ZAFIKOL-977780 format. One record per residue: x, y, z of N, C-alpha, C in turn; chain. Coordinates in Angstrom, 1 decimal. Layout:
# residues N
+--------+--------+--------+--------+--------+--------+--------+--------+--------+--------+
!   n_c1 !   n_c2 !   n_c3 !  ca_c1 !  ca_c2 !  ca_c3 !   c_c1 !   c_c2 !   c_c3 ! cadena !
+--------+--------+--------+--------+--------+--------+--------+--------+--------+--------+
!      X !      Y !      Z !      X !      Y !      Z !      X !      Y !      Z !      A !
...
+--------+--------+--------+--------+--------+--------+--------+--------+--------+--------+
# end
This chain:
# residues 102
+--------+--------+--------+--------+--------+--------+--------+--------+--------+--------+
!   n_c1 !   n_c2 !   n_c3 !  ca_c1 !  ca_c2 !  ca_c3 !   c_c1 !   c_c2 !   c_c3 ! cadena !
+--------+--------+--------+--------+--------+--------+--------+--------+--------+--------+
!    7.9 !  -22.6 !  -19.6 !    8.3 !  -21.4 !  -20.3 !    7.1 !  -20.9 !  -21.1 !      A !
!    6.8 !  -19.7 !  -21.0 !    6.2 !  -18.9 !  -22.3 !    7.2 !  -18.6 !  -23.1 !      A !
!    6.4 !  -18.8 !  -24.6 !    7.4 !  -17.9 !  -25.8 !    6.2 !  -16.9 !  -26.2 !      A !
!    6.9 !  -16.3 !  -26.8 !    6.5 !  -15.0 !  -27.1 !    7.0 !  -13.9 !  -26.4 !      A !
!    6.7 !  -12.6 !  -27.8 !    7.1 !  -11.0 !  -26.5 !    5.8 !  -10.9 !  -25.9 !      A !
!    5.9 !   -9.6 !  -24.5 !    5.0 !   -9.4 !  -24.4 !    4.9 !   -7.9 !  -23.9 !      A !
!    4.5 !   -7.0 !  -24.1 !    5.1 !   -5.6 !  -23.3 !    3.8 !   -5.3 !  -22.6 !      A !
!    4.4 !   -4.2 !  -21.8 !    3.8 !   -3.8 !  -20.6 !    1.7 !   -3.3 !  -21.2 !      A !
!    1.4 !   -3.3 !  -22.3 !    0.1 !   -2.9 !  -22.4 !   -0.5 !   -4.2 !  -22.2 !      A !
!    0.3 !   -5.2 !  -23.2 !   -0.8 !   -6.4 !  -22.8 !   -1.1 !   -6.9 !  -21.2 !      A !
!   -0.1 !   -6.8 !  -20.5 !   -0.1 !   -6.8 !  -19.0 !   -1.2 !   -6.2 !  -18.7 !      A !
!   -1.5 !   -4.7 !  -18.5 !   -2.3 !   -3.8 !  -18.4 !   -3.6 !   -4.2 !  -19.1 !      A !
!   -3.3 !   -4.5 !  -20.1 !   -5.2 !   -5.0 !  -20.5 !   -5.9 !   -6.0 !  -20.3 !      A !
!   -4.7 !   -7.5 !  -19.9 !   -4.9 !   -8.4 !  -19.5 !   -6.1 !   -8.5 !  -18.2 !      A !
!   -5.2 !   -7.2 !  -17.3 !   -5.6 !   -7.8 !  -15.9 !   -7.1 !   -6.5 !  -15.6 !      A !
!   -6.8 !   -5.2 !  -16.8 !   -8.0 !   -3.9 !  -16.5 !   -9.4 !   -4.4 !  -16.0 !      A !
!  -10.2 !   -3.9 !  -15.1 !  -11.4 !   -4.2 !  -14.9 !  -12.0 !   -2.5 !  -15.1 !      A !
!  -13.3 !   -3.0 !  -14.9 !  -14.2 !   -1.6 !  -14.8 !  -15.0 !   -1.3 !  -13.1 !      A !
!  -14.3 !    0.0 !  -12.9 !  -15.2 !    0.6 !  -11.6 !  -16.5 !    1.2 !  -12.1 !      A !
!  -17.4 !    1.1 !  -11.1 !  -18.7 !    1.5 !  -11.0 !  -18.7 !    2.6 !  -10.2 !      A !
!  -19.4 !    3.7 !   -9.9 !  -19.2 !    4.4 !   -8.9 !  -21.2 !    4.3 !   -8.7 !      A !
!  -21.6 !    3.7 !   -7.2 !  -23.0 !    3.6 !   -7.2 !  -23.3 !    5.1 !   -6.2 !      A !
!  -24.4 !    5.5 !   -6.4 !  -24.7 !    7.1 !   -5.6 !  -26.0 !    6.7 !   -5.3 !      A !
!  -26.3 !    7.7 !   -4.2 !  -27.8 !    7.3 !   -3.4 !  -28.5 !    6.4 !   -3.0 !      A !
!  -26.8 !    5.2 !   -2.5 !  -27.6 !    3.6 !   -2.0 !  -28.6 !    4.2 !   -0.7 !      A !
!  -29.3 !    3.4 !   -0.3 !  -29.6 !    3.3 !    1.1 !  -29.0 !    3.0 !    2.5 !      A !
!  -29.4 !    3.3 !    3.1 !  -28.9 !    3.4 !    4.4 !  -28.3 !    2.3 !    4.5 !      A !
!  -29.3 !    1.3 !    4.5 !  -28.9 !   -0.4 !    5.2 !  -28.2 !   -0.9 !    4.0 !      A !
!  -27.7 !   -0.9 !    3.6 !  -26.6 !   -1.4 !    2.2 !  -25.3 !   -1.3 !    3.0 !      A !
!  -24.6 !   -2.4 !    2.9 !  -23.2 !   -3.2 !    3.1 !  -22.6 !   -3.2 !    2.0 !      A !
!  -21.1 !   -4.0 !    2.2 !  -20.6 !   -4.5 !    0.6 !  -21.5 !   -5.3 !    0.3 !      A !
!  -22.0 !   -6.2 !    0.9 !  -22.4 !   -7.7 !    0.9 !  -23.7 !   -7.6 !    0.0 !      A !
!  -24.6 !   -6.4 !    0.7 !  -25.6 !   -5.5 !   -0.7 !  -25.2 !   -5.1 !   -1.6 !      A !
!  -24.4 !   -4.9 !   -2.0 !  -24.2 !   -4.1 !   -2.9 !  -23.7 !   -4.9 !   -4.2 !      A !
!  -22.6 !   -5.9 !   -3.4 !  -22.2 !   -7.0 !   -4.6 !  -23.3 !   -7.9 !   -4.9 !      A !
!  -24.4 !   -8.1 !   -4.2 !  -25.2 !   -9.1 !   -4.7 !  -26.0 !   -8.4 !   -5.6 !      A !
!  -26.2 !   -7.1 !   -5.5 !  -27.3 !   -6.1 !   -5.9 !  -26.6 !   -6.2 !   -7.5 !      A !
!  -24.8 !   -6.2 !   -7.6 !  -24.3 !   -6.4 !   -9.3 !  -23.9 !   -7.6 !   -9.8 !      A !
!  -24.1 !   -8.6 !   -8.9 !  -24.1 !  -10.3 !   -9.4 !  -25.3 !  -10.5 !  -10.1 !      A !
!  -26.4 !  -10.1 !  -10.2 !  -27.5 !  -10.3 !  -11.1 !  -26.8 !  -10.1 !  -12.5 !      A !
!  -26.0 !   -8.9 !  -12.2 !  -25.5 !   -8.7 !  -13.9 !  -24.4 !   -9.4 !  -14.2 !      A !
!  -23.5 !   -9.8 !  -14.1 !  -22.0 !  -10.3 !  -13.8 !  -21.4 !  -10.9 !  -13.0 !      A !
!  -20.0 !  -10.7 !  -13.1 !  -19.0 !  -11.4 !  -12.2 !  -18.8 !  -10.4 !  -11.5 !      A !
!  -18.7 !   -9.9 !   -9.9 !  -18.2 !   -9.2 !   -9.0 !  -16.9 !   -9.3 !   -8.5 !      A !
!  -15.6 !   -8.4 !   -8.7 !  -14.7 !   -8.6 !   -8.3 !  -14.9 !   -7.8 !   -6.5 !      A !
!  -15.2 !   -6.7 !   -6.6 !  -15.0 !   -5.9 !   -5.4 !  -16.3 !   -5.5 !   -5.2 !      A !
!  -16.6 !   -5.0 !   -4.2 !  -18.1 !   -4.4 !   -4.0 !  -17.8 !   -3.3 !   -2.3 !      A !
!  -17.5 !   -2.3 !   -2.5 !  -17.5 !   -1.3 !   -1.3 !  -18.2 !   -0.3 !   -1.1 !      A !
!  -18.9 !   -0.3 !    0.1 !  -19.7 !    1.2 !    0.7 !  -19.2 !    2.1 !    1.5 !      A !
!  -18.8 !    3.1 !    0.8 !  -18.1 !    4.0 !    1.5 !  -18.9 !    4.4 !    3.0 !      A !
!  -17.9 !    4.3 !    4.5 !  -18.3 !    4.9 !    5.4 !  -17.5 !    5.9 !    6.1 !      A !
!  -18.2 !    6.5 !    6.7 !  -17.6 !    7.7 !    7.5 !  -16.5 !    6.5 !    8.4 !      A !
!  -15.4 !    7.6 !    8.8 !  -14.5 !    7.1 !    9.3 !  -14.2 !    7.0 !   11.0 !      A !
!  -15.5 !    8.6 !   11.4 !  -15.6 !    8.5 !   12.9 !  -17.2 !    6.9 !   13.1 !      A !
!  -18.1 !    7.4 !   12.3 !  -19.3 !    7.0 !   13.2 !  -19.7 !    5.6 !   12.5 !      A !
!  -19.1 !    5.1 !   11.9 !  -18.8 !    3.7 !   10.8 !  -19.9 !    3.5 !    9.7 !      A !
!  -21.0 !    4.7 !   10.1 !  -22.2 !    4.9 !    9.0 !  -21.9 !    5.0 !    7.5 !      A !
!  -22.6 !    4.4 !    6.8 !  -22.7 !    4.8 !    5.4 !  -22.4 !    5.9 !    5.0 !      A !
!  -21.9 !    6.1 !    3.5 !  -22.1 !    7.6 !    3.3 !  -23.2 !    7.7 !    2.2 !      A !
!  -23.8 !    6.8 !    1.4 !  -25.0 !    6.7 !    0.7 !  -24.0 !    6.2 !   -0.7 !      A !
!  -22.8 !    5.7 !   -0.7 !  -22.1 !    5.4 !   -2.2 !  -21.3 !    5.0 !   -2.1 !      A !
!  -21.2 !    4.1 !   -3.1 !  -19.9 !    3.2 !   -3.1 !  -19.2 !    2.8 !   -4.1 !      A !
!  -18.7 !    1.7 !   -4.5 !  -18.0 !    1.3 !   -6.0 !  -18.1 !    0.0 !   -6.1 !      A !
!  -18.5 !   -0.6 !   -7.2 !  -17.9 !   -2.1 !   -7.7 !  -17.2 !   -2.0 !   -8.6 !      A !
!  -16.5 !   -3.5 !   -8.7 !  -15.7 !   -3.3 !   -9.3 !  -15.9 !   -4.5 !  -10.4 !      A !
!  -16.0 !   -4.5 !  -11.6 !  -16.4 !   -6.3 !  -12.3 !  -14.9 !   -6.2 !  -13.5 !      A !
!  -14.9 !   -7.5 !  -13.7 !  -13.9 !   -7.8 !  -14.6 !  -14.2 !   -7.4 !  -16.3 !      A !
!  -15.7 !   -7.6 !  -16.2 !  -16.0 !   -7.5 !  -17.7 !  -16.7 !   -6.1 !  -18.9 !      A !
!  -15.6 !   -5.3 !  -19.1 !  -16.4 !   -4.2 !  -19.3 !  -18.6 !   -4.2 !  -20.1 !      A !
!  -18.4 !   -5.3 !  -20.9 !  -20.0 !   -5.5 !  -21.8 !  -20.9 !   -5.6 !  -20.5 !      A !
!  -20.5 !   -6.3 !  -19.3 !  -21.5 !   -6.7 !  -18.1 !  -21.4 !   -5.1 !  -17.6 !      A !
!  -20.5 !   -4.9 !  -17.2 !  -20.3 !   -3.3 !  -16.0 !  -21.4 !   -2.5 !  -17.2 !      A !
!  -21.1 !   -2.3 !  -18.6 !  -21.9 !   -1.7 !  -18.3 !  -23.5 !   -2.1 !  -19.1 !      A !
!  -23.9 !   -3.1 !  -18.8 !  -25.2 !   -3.5 !  -19.2 !  -25.7 !   -3.7 !  -17.7 !      A !
!  -25.0 !   -3.4 !  -16.8 !  -25.7 !   -3.0 !  -14.8 !  -25.8 !   -1.9 !  -15.2 !      A !
!  -24.7 !   -1.1 !  -15.3 !  -25.0 !    0.5 !  -15.5 !  -26.2 !    0.8 !  -15.8 !      A !
!  -26.5 !    0.1 !  -17.3 !  -27.9 !    0.6 !  -18.0 !  -29.3 !    0.4 !  -17.0 !      A !
!  -28.9 !   -0.9 !  -16.7 !  -30.1 !   -1.8 !  -15.7 !  -30.3 !   -0.8 !  -14.2 !      A !
!  -29.2 !   -0.5 !  -14.0 !  -29.3 !   -0.2 !  -12.4 !  -29.5 !    1.0 !  -12.6 !      A !
!  -29.0 !    2.2 !  -13.4 !  -29.1 !    3.5 !  -13.1 !  -30.6 !    4.0 !  -13.0 !      A !
!  -30.9 !    4.7 !  -12.2 !  -32.3 !    5.6 !  -11.6 !  -33.2 !    4.5 !  -11.0 !      A !
!  -33.0 !    3.0 !  -10.8 !  -33.6 !    1.5 !  -10.4 !  -33.7 !    2.2 !   -8.7 !      A !
!  -35.2 !    1.9 !   -8.5 !  -35.6 !    2.1 !   -7.5 !  -35.5 !    1.4 !   -5.9 !      A !
!  -34.6 !    1.6 !   -4.9 !  -34.4 !    0.6 !   -4.1 !  -34.1 !    1.4 !   -2.6 !      A !
!  -35.3 !    0.6 !   -2.3 !  -35.5 !    1.7 !   -0.7 !  -36.4 !    2.8 !   -1.1 !      A !
!  -37.3 !    3.0 !   -2.0 !  -37.6 !    4.6 !   -1.8 !  -36.0 !    5.3 !   -2.3 !      A !
!  -35.4 !    4.8 !   -3.2 !  -34.2 !    5.5 !   -3.5 !  -33.6 !    5.6 !   -4.9 !      A !
!  -33.7 !    6.6 !   -6.1 !  -33.1 !    6.4 !   -7.3 !  -31.5 !    6.3 !   -7.5 !      A !
!  -31.0 !    5.0 !   -7.5 !  -29.5 !    5.0 !   -7.6 !  -29.0 !    5.6 !   -8.4 !      A !
!  -27.9 !    6.3 !   -8.5 !  -27.3 !    7.1 !   -9.6 !  -25.7 !    5.7 !   -9.4 !      A !
!  -25.8 !    5.4 !  -10.7 !  -24.6 !    4.8 !  -11.3 !  -24.0 !    5.1 !  -12.8 !      A !
!  -22.6 !    4.9 !  -12.5 !  -22.0 !    5.0 !  -13.3 !  -20.5 !    4.8 !  -13.7 !      A !
!  -19.8 !    4.8 !  -14.6 !  -18.5 !    4.5 !  -14.7 !  -17.8 !    6.0 !  -14.0 !      A !
!  -16.7 !    4.9 !  -13.0 !  -15.9 !    5.8 !  -11.7 !  -15.1 !    6.6 !  -12.7 !      A !
!  -15.6 !    8.1 !  -12.1 !  -14.1 !    8.8 !  -12.3 !  -12.7 !    9.0 !  -11.6 !      A !
!  -11.8 !    9.1 !  -12.2 !  -10.8 !    8.8 !  -10.8 !  -11.0 !   10.7 !  -10.3 !      A !
!  -10.6 !   10.3 !   -8.8 !  -10.7 !   11.0 !   -8.0 !   -9.8 !   12.2 !   -8.2 !      A !
!  -10.4 !   13.5 !   -7.9 !   -9.9 !   14.8 !   -8.1 !   -9.0 !   14.8 !   -6.9 !      A !
!   -7.2 !   15.9 !   -6.9 !   -6.9 !   16.2 !   -5.6 !   -6.6 !   17.3 !   -5.5 !      A !
!   -6.6 !   18.3 !   -4.5 !   -6.4 !   19.2 !   -4.8 !   -4.7 !   19.6 !   -4.2 !      A !
!   -4.3 !   20.1 !   -5.1 !   -2.9 !   20.7 !   -4.6 !   -2.4 !   22.2 !   -3.6 !      A !
!   -1.7 !   21.4 !   -2.6 !   -1.2 !   22.7 !   -1.8 !   -1.8 !   22.4 !   -0.5 !      A !
+--------+--------+--------+--------+--------+--------+--------+--------+--------+--------+
# end
């Protein structure tokens, strides 16, 4: 039995992770390569390269989820504009997706 009072905020903050946007990825990168790139800077919960629904080919960007904000910040700082296979990565904190109404 757990003693104490917990609020919804406590639960949300405990499970919070940091989502990172990675743009201008080389076409050869898949989920595994993306995860390995970020694992050099800390624990990776998830890495996903976005693919075209019809062709199944990479769309050149993806997302990485890391549990620790300080590690995510370091990864962003070190990997933003890092050149891989002749392409400079665009790495930043992910923003919520804007949805059109109507």
